[in-house]
C-alpha positions in Angstrom: 54.1 23.2 -47.8 56.1 26.4 -47.7 60.0 26.3 -48.1 62.3 27.1 -45.2 65.5 29.0 -45.7 68.5 28.8 -43.2 71.4 31.2 -42.9 74.3 29.1 -41.8 76.3 32.3 -41.0 73.7 33.4 -38.5 72.4 30.4 -36.7 69.2 30.7 -34.7 67.1 28.1 -32.8 64.0 26.7 -34.4 60.9 26.1 -32.3 58.4 23.5 -33.4 54.8 23.4 -32.0 52.7 20.2 -32.4 49.2 20.7 -33.7 48.2 17.1 -34.3 49.0 14.0 -32.3 49.1 10.5 -33.7 47.2 7.7 -31.9 47.7 4.2 -33.0 46.3 0.9 -31.9 46.3 -2.8 -32.7 43.7 -5.6 -33.1 44.9 -9.2 -32.5 43.0 -12.2 -33.9 44.2 -15.7 -33.0 44.1 -18.0 -36.0 43.7 -21.1 -33.7 40.2 -19.9 -32.8 39.5 -18.2 -36.1 41.3 -19.7 -39.1 40.4 -16.8 -41.4 42.3 -14.4 -39.1 44.4 -13.0 -42.0 41.3 -12.1 -44.2 39.7 -9.3 -42.1 41.5 -6.3 -43.6 38.4 -5.0 -45.5 35.9 -6.1 -42.9 37.1 -4.3 -39.7 36.1 -0.7 -39.1 36.9 1.3 -36.0 34.2 3.8 -35.0 35.3 6.9 -33.0 32.9 8.5 -30.5 33.2 11.4 -28.1 32.9 10.6 -24.4 29.5 12.4 -24.4 28.3 9.9 -27.0 28.5 12.0 -30.2 29.8 10.2 -33.3 33.2 11.6 -34.6 34.5 9.5 -37.4 35.4 6.0 -38.5 38.7 4.4 -39.5 38.2 2.3 -42.7 41.9 1.6 -43.5 42.7 -1.0 -40.8 45.6 -2.9 -42.3 47.2 -6.2 -41.5 50.7 -5.6 -40.3 51.6 -9.1 -39.1 50.0 -12.3 -40.4 49.0 -15.3 -38.4 51.4 -17.5 -40.4 54.3 -17.0 -38.0 55.0 -18.9 -34.8 52.6 -16.8 -32.7 49.6 -17.6 -35.0 48.2 -14.2 -34.3 47.2 -11.8 -37.0 47.9 -8.2 -36.0 45.8 -5.3 -37.5 46.8 -1.7 -37.0 44.8 1.6 -37.1 45.9 5.2 -36.6 44.2 8.6 -36.1 45.5 12.2 -35.9 44.0 14.0 -32.9 44.1 17.3 -31.1 45.4 18.0 -27.6 42.6 17.7 -25.1 40.5 15.2 -27.2 38.8 12.4 -25.2 37.7 9.6 -27.5 36.2 6.2 -27.5 37.4 3.6 -30.1 34.9 0.8 -30.9 35.9 -1.8 -33.5 33.3 -3.9 -35.4 33.1 -6.6 -38.0 31.0 -5.2 -40.9 30.1 -8.5 -42.5 26.6 -10.0 -42.2 27.2 -13.0 -39.9 23.6 -14.0 -39.4 24.1 -17.1 -41.5 26.6 -19.3 -39.7 26.9 -21.7 -42.6 29.0 -19.1 -44.4 31.2 -17.7 -41.6 31.2 -16.6 -38.0 31.2 -12.9 -37.2 34.1 -11.6 -35.1 33.5 -9.8 -31.8 36.1 -7.7 -30.0 37.2 -7.7 -26.3 37.0 -5.3 -24.7 34.1 -3.8 -26.5 35.7 -0.3 -26.5 38.8 1.6 -25.4 38.8 5.1 -23.9 41.7 7.4 -24.8 42.5 11.0 -23.6 45.1 13.2 -25.3 46.5 15.1 -22.4 50.2 15.5 -22.9 52.1 17.6 -25.5 54.3 14.9 -27.1 54.2 11.5 -28.5 51.1 9.6 -27.4 51.2 6.0 -25.9 49.7 3.2 -28.0 46.0 2.4 -27.5 45.6 -0.8 -25.6 45.1 -3.7 -28.0 41.8 -5.3 -28.8 41.4 -9.1 -29.1 39.1 -10.4 -31.8 37.3 -13.8 -31.3 34.5 -15.4 -33.2 31.1 -14.7 -31.7 29.0 -17.4 -30.1 25.9 -18.7 -32.0 22.9 -20.4 -30.6 21.1 -22.8 -33.0 17.9 -24.6 -32.1 14.8 -26.2 -33.4 11.0 -26.5 -32.8 9.3 -29.9 -33.5 7.1 -30.4 -35.3 8.5 -27.8 -37.7 6.5 -24.6 -37.3 7.5 -21.2 -38.8 7.2 -17.9 -37.0 7.8 -19.1 -33.5 9.1 -16.2 -31.5 12.6 -17.0 -30.1 14.1 -14.8 -27.3 17.8 -15.2 -26.2 18.3 -13.8 -22.7 21.5 -13.2 -20.7 21.8 -15.6 -17.8 24.4 -13.4 -16.0 25.9 -10.0 -16.3 28.2 -9.3 -19.3 30.7 -6.4 -19.2 31.5 -6.7 -22.9 28.0 -7.1 -24.0 26.8 -4.3 -21.7 24.2 -6.7 -20.4 22.5 -7.3 -17.0 21.1 -10.7 -15.9 17.8 -11.2 -17.5 18.3 -8.7 -20.3 16.9 -9.6 -23.8 20.0 -10.0 -26.0 18.4 -11.0 -29.3 15.0 -11.9 -30.8 14.4 -13.9 -33.9 11.9 -16.3 -35.5 12.0 -19.9 -36.6 12.0 -20.6 -40.4 9.8 -23.0 -42.4 12.0 -25.8 -41.3 11.4 -25.0 -37.6 15.1 -24.0 -37.1 16.5 -20.8 -35.6 19.9 -19.2 -35.3 20.9 -16.4 -32.9 24.2 -14.6 -32.8 26.9 -13.4 -32.6 27.0 -13.3 -28.8 29.8 -12.4 -26.4 31.4 -15.3 -24.7 31.7 -13.8 -21.2 28.3 -15.0 -20.0 25.8 -17.8 -20.5 22.4 -17.5 -22.3 19.0 -19.2 -22.2 16.2 -19.3 -24.8 12.5 -18.8 -24.5 10.1 -19.8 -27.3 6.4 -18.8 -27.8 3.7 -18.6 -30.4 0.1 -17.5 -30.0 -2.2 -20.5 -30.2 0.6 -23.0 -29.4 2.1 -24.6 -26.4 5.9 -24.9 -26.5 7.8 -27.1 -24.1 11.6 -27.1 -23.7 13.1 -30.5 -24.5 16.7 -29.4 -24.1 18.7 -26.1 -23.9 17.7 -25.0 -27.4 15.1 -27.4 -28.7 11.3 -27.3 -28.1 8.2 -29.4 -28.7 5.2 -27.6 -30.1 1.5 -28.4 -29.7 -1.3 -26.5 -31.3 -3.9 -25.3 -28.7 -7.7 -25.5 -29.0 -10.3 -22.8 -28.8 -13.9 -22.5 -27.6 -16.1 -19.7 -29.1 -19.2 -18.8 -27.0 -22.3 -17.2 -28.5 -25.1 -15.9 -26.3 -28.5 -15.0 -27.9 -31.5 -13.2 -26.4 -34.5 -15.3 -25.6 -37.9 -14.6 -24.1 -38.1 -11.3 -22.2 -34.4 -10.6 -22.7 -33.0 -7.3 -23.8 -32.0 -7.1 -27.4 -28.5 -6.2 -26.5 -27.6 -8.5 -23.6 -25.4 -7.1 -20.9 -22.1 -8.7 -19.9 -22.3 -12.4 -18.9 -20.0 -14.3 -16.6 -18.6 -17.5 -18.2 -17.2 -20.1 -15.9 -15.0 -22.7 -17.7 -13.4 -25.6 -15.8 -11.3 -28.5 -17.1 -8.9 -31.3 -16.2 -6.1 -31.0 -13.7 -7.8 -28.2 -11.8 -8.1 -25.8 -14.7 -10.4 -22.8 -14.0 -11.1 -19.7 -16.1 -13.8 -17.1 -15.3 -14.3 -14.5 -18.0 -16.8 -11.7 -18.7 -18.2 -11.1 -22.2 -18.6 -7.8 -23.9 -22.3 -6.9 -24.5 -23.6 -8.4 -27.7 -20.3 -10.0 -28.7 -19.0 -13.6 -28.9 -16.3 -14.6 -26.5 -13.2 -16.8 -27.2 -11.5 -19.1 -24.8 -8.0 -19.4 -26.4 -5.0 -21.5 -25.8 -6.8 -24.6 -24.4 -5.2 -28.0 -24.2 -7.0 -31.0 -25.6 -9.3 -32.6 -23.1 -12.7 -32.3 -21.3 -14.3 -29.0 -20.3 -17.4 -27.8 -18.5 -18.9 -24.4 -19.4 -21.5 -22.5 -17.5 -23.0 -19.0 -18.1 -24.1 -16.8 -15.2 -26.0 -13.5 -15.0 -28.4 -12.1 -12.6 -32.0 -11.9 -13.8 -31.4 -14.5 -16.5 -31.6 -18.2 -16.9 -29.8 -20.0 -19.8 -30.6 -22.9 -22.1 -28.8 -25.1 -21.8 -27.8 -24.2 -18.2 -24.3 -25.7 -18.8 -22.5 -27.7 -21.4 -19.8 -30.3 -21.5 -17.2 -30.0 -24.2 -14.6 -32.4 -25.6 -11.6 -30.7 -27.4 -9.1 -32.3 -29.8 -5.7 -30.8 -30.5 -6.0 -27.6 -32.5 -9.8 -27.8 -32.6 -12.1 -24.8 -32.6 -15.5 -25.5 -31.1 -18.5 -23.1 -31.1 -21.1 -23.2 -28.2 -24.4 -21.3 -28.1 -26.6 -20.4 -25.1 -30.0 -18.7 -25.1 -30.7 -16.2 -22.3 -34.3 -15.8 -20.8 -35.3 -13.0 -18.4 -36.6 -14.2 -15.0 -36.1 -11.2 -12.8 -36.0 -7.4 -13.1 -34.2 -4.3 -11.9 -34.8 -1.0 -10.1 -32.7 1.9 -11.5 -32.2 5.4 -10.2 -29.7 8.0 -9.0 -28.5 9.2 -5.6 -27.5 12.8 -5.3 -26.8 15.3 -2.5 -29.1 18.2 -1.7 -27.0 20.4 -4.2 -27.6 17.9 -7.0 -24.1 16.4 -7.0 -24.0 12.7 -7.8 -22.9 10.5 -4.8 -20.6 7.6 -5.5 -20.4 4.5 -3.3 -23.8 4.8 -1.6 -25.4 1.5 -0.6 -29.0 0.7 -1.4 -31.0 -2.4 -0.6 -34.2 -4.0 -1.8 -35.9 -6.2 0.9 -39.0 -8.3 0.6 -40.4 -8.7 4.1 -43.1 -11.1 3.0 -40.8 -13.5 1.2 -37.4 -12.8 2.8 -35.7 -11.8 -0.5 -32.8 -9.4 -0.3 -30.6 -7.6 -2.9 -28.1 -4.8 -2.5 -25.9 -2.6 -4.7 -23.8 0.6 -4.6 -23.8 3.7 -6.8 -21.2 4.4 -9.4 -19.2 7.5 -10.1 -22.3 9.1 -11.7 -24.4 8.4 -8.7 -26.4 5.8 -10.6 -27.5 2.4 -9.2 -29.2 -0.7 -10.4 -30.7 -3.2 -8.0 -30.8 -6.5 -9.9 -32.6 -9.8 -9.4 -36.0 -8.6 -8.2 -38.6 -11.3 -8.7 -41.9 -10.5 -10.5 -45.1 -10.3 -8.4 -43.2 -9.4 -5.3 -43.3 -6.3 -3.1 -40.0 -4.8 -2.0 -38.9 -1.9 0.2 -36.1 0.2 -1.4 -34.0 2.4 0.8 -30.5 3.9 1.3 -28.5 2.1 4.0 -25.5 3.4 5.9 -22.7 0.9 6.5 -20.4 1.8 9.4 -17.3 0.4 7.6 -17.8 2.6 4.6 -16.0 6.0 4.9 -18.1 7.9 2.4 -21.4 6.7 3.8 -20.5 7.3 7.5 -21.2 11.1 6.9 -24.8 10.4 5.8 -27.4 11.5 8.3 -30.6 10.5 6.4 -32.0 10.1 2.9 -35.2 11.4 1.3 -37.4 9.5 0.8 -36.4 7.3 3.7 -37.8 4.3 1.8 -40.0 3.5 -1.2 -42.3 0.4 -1.4 -42.7 -1.0 -4.9 -44.5 -3.9 -6.6 -42.2 -5.6 -9.2 -43.9 -6.8 -12.4 -42.3 -7.9 -15.7 -40.4 -4.7 -16.6 -37.6 -2.7 -15.0 -38.5 0.2 -12.8 -36.7 3.4 -13.7 -36.0 6.8 -12.1 -36.4 5.8 -8.4 -34.1 8.6 -7.1 -32.9 9.5 -3.6 -31.4 12.6 -2.0 -29.0 12.1 0.9 -28.2 14.6 3.6 -24.8 14.7 5.2 -24.1 15.1 8.9 -22.8 18.6 9.7 -19.1 18.9 10.3 -19.7 20.8 13.6 -19.9 18.4 16.5 -22.7 18.9 19.0 -23.5 17.1 22.2 -26.9 17.9 23.7 -28.7 16.4 26.7 -31.1 17.0 29.6 -31.0 16.1 33.3 -33.8 14.5 35.3 -33.8 13.7 39.0 -35.5 14.2 42.4 -35.0 17.6 44.0 -33.5 19.0 40.8 -34.9 22.5 41.5 -32.9 22.7 44.8 -29.8 21.0 43.5 -29.6 22.8 40.2 -27.3 25.6 41.4 -24.8 23.0 42.5 -24.7 20.9 39.4 -22.2 20.9 36.4 -21.9 18.8 33.3 -18.5 17.3 32.7 -17.2 15.8 29.4 -14.0 13.7 29.5 -12.0 12.0 26.7 -12.5 8.2 26.8 -9.0 7.5 25.6 -7.6 9.9 28.3 -10.1 9.7 31.2 -8.2 12.4 33.2 -8.4 14.9 30.4 -11.4 17.1 30.8 -12.6 18.5 27.5 -15.4 20.7 28.8 -17.2 21.5 32.0 -20.3 23.8 32.1 -22.9 24.7 34.8 -26.3 23.1 34.3 -28.6 25.7 32.7 -31.9 26.6 34.4 -33.8 24.7 31.7 -31.9 21.5 32.7 -31.0 21.2 29.0 -27.3 21.5 28.0 -25.4 21.8 24.7 -21.6 21.6 23.9 -20.3 22.3 20.4 -17.1 22.0 18.4 -15.4 19.1 20.3 -12.9 17.2 18.2 -14.3 14.0 16.7 -13.7 11.2 19.1 -15.2 9.2 22.0 -16.2 10.9 25.3 -17.7 10.3 28.7 -20.5 12.6 29.9 -21.6 12.8 33.6 -22.9 15.2 36.3 -20.8 16.8 39.1 -22.1 18.2 42.4 -20.7 21.2 44.2 -22.2 20.0 47.5 -19.9 19.0 50.3 -19.3 15.3 50.5 -19.6 15.6 54.3 -23.2 16.5 54.1 -24.3 14.8 50.9 -23.6 11.7 48.9 -23.9 12.3 45.1 -23.7 9.8 42.3 -24.3 10.4 38.5 -24.6 7.9 35.7 -21.9 8.1 33.0 -22.9 8.1 29.3 -20.5 7.2 26.5 -20.8 9.1 23.2 -18.9 8.6 19.9 -18.6 11.7 17.7 -16.7 9.9 15.0 -19.7 7.8 14.0 -22.2 10.6 14.6 -21.3 14.2 14.9 -24.6 15.2 16.6 -25.7 13.2 19.6 -28.4 13.8 22.3 -27.6 12.4 25.7 -30.4 11.8 28.1 -31.7 11.8 30.4 -28.6 12.2 32.7 -29.8 11.0 36.1 -28.3 11.1 39.5 -28.8 9.9 43.1 -28.3 12.1 46.2 -28.5 11.3 49.9 -28.2 13.7 52.8 -25.5 12.7 55.4 -27.3 12.6 59.0 -24.2 11.7 61.1 -23.9 15.1 63.0 -21.7 15.6 66.2 -24.4 16.7 68.9 -23.1 17.4 72.5 -25.1 15.5 75.2 -24.5 15.1 78.9 -23.8 11.4 78.6 -20.6 11.7 76.6 -19.5 15.0 78.3 -19.7 13.8 81.9 -16.6 11.4 81.7 -14.6 14.2 80.2 -15.4 16.6 83.1 -14.7 13.9 85.7 -11.3 13.2 84.1 -10.3 16.8 84.1 -11.1 17.1 87.9 -9.2 13.9 88.7 -6.1 15.2 86.9 -6.4 18.6 88.8 -6.7 16.8 92.1 -3.6 14.7 91.6 -1.6 17.7 90.4 -2.4 19.7 93.6 -2.1 16.8 96.2 1.4 17.9 97.6 0.3 21.4 98.2 -3.0 20.2 99.9 -1.0 17.9 102.2 1.4 20.7 103.3 -1.5 23.1 103.9 -3.3 20.5 106.0 -0.3 19.8 108.2 0.4 23.5 108.7 -3.2 24.0 109.7 -3.4 21.2 112.3 0.2 21.7 113.6 1.4 18.2 113.6 2.6 15.5 111.3 0.8 12.3 110.9 2.3 9.2 112.1 5.1 7.8 110.2 6.2 11.2 108.8 8.8 12.1 111.5 11.7 11.6 109.0 10.5 14.5 106.9 10.0 17.0 109.8 13.0 19.2 108.9 11.5 19.6 105.4 8.2 20.6 106.9 9.8 23.4 108.9 11.6 24.7 105.9 8.4 24.8 104.0 6.7 26.8 106.8 9.5 29.3 106.7 9.3 29.6 103.0 5.6 30.2 103.1 5.9 32.8 105.6 8.5 34.6 103.5 6.2 34.7 100.6 3.5 36.4 102.6 5.7 39.4 103.4 
């Protein structure tokens, strides 16, 4: 440290700048819950971390500043740290003693688990909020009878903010000792815990919260040997094992290897092997198991049926996966089927000796990959099965073209005369008013429509003849271009009748019309005829004297019109 000199005759202000800032905090331990509260000076360490998770330092000199002997019964430990302005730190205290053996002592845990501190102000820093130390919880349990090496898992029953746990998180894992006992801890006391116990080959059952009963389980070892006509390396065999209380277990063996049924309870079991083309001696076996017993069972497989093997490819030689094939014996009614694997290979199993079969590719409508197949070559193969497998029976499949084509032809009476008036109409079945295509009927009476979207359609004929003179009716054909992209429709047929109800003029219906017109004309001219008659004869008829003046007026009027 350099010396400072002051001139008292020339006083000047002194400016001090802080470069380090002291942080201090306390840890409180209640002696009522932990009697050794005053004895932790050399055991508590405070780890210091950055907010980002990088380790900074540790404080080893945590000292006891107030013992628990006073009225408060709380031991107070203090720690300090010089920091820089702007530091953001996390303080995490821990008990460094090995507290796995509760018989010696209980390890102390701290609440909260950590404290976050930021040095933001230039000046004295506030104290770090205090930690409280409490003895951690320990779970002690047992397995009976005493078995070492039982896997014990302690799991959080609820969330724990101090333990940084979520419900169901694994907190601690340990094993039982030779005495069958286990101890797990220390654990935070702000949640509950439960315990799971397990060991391969044993059944453990909870008797209480932390105690378990243990039963050694049994085992069945299955050997399958090749018998008469069987392959040296037997394929996989299905083993069906049933037992008491509805127990069922179906398993598949690996070729040429023994199979183990593990973790079986004592009791009665029934085992049966199954595989196509093979029979077994014995066909099944009853087994009685004692606790912890290992029993070996042997079956001998005999070949009773055979296979046809081959490959299905496209015309380009690419293997086709998921293609269905069948073997059918028409004479005896036997039937087997299979599908190709990713390499295009297939195996039709279970074909009986001295039997004829027809082998072919079949198209199933509910299979997406097969729905595109138009045909296979050869379309079928007839075989006679003996006492060996038949190999290399291959097929080539041809896909339907992606372009949709509807073809068809028209037949009917008088087609040569009607042909110029006929059209072919194609409508959507889902939208009957939507016309997808309409074309005139070609002179060959054969039509073709391409590149329609895949879907279902209605095909029919339309006539351009007037409905007043002809009655025309066409049959309607449904087609499905989703199932089959090329469809021939035919024949499209029709019915046509000439309408003979013509409006011919004849005297009979015209005569009443003529008479009616004449009658109307007569009645319309009756007043004029009457006046002309009276003028001609020079007198009025009897009974008409009252209208004489009008008659004279009419005469004068007529005469004026003549000039």
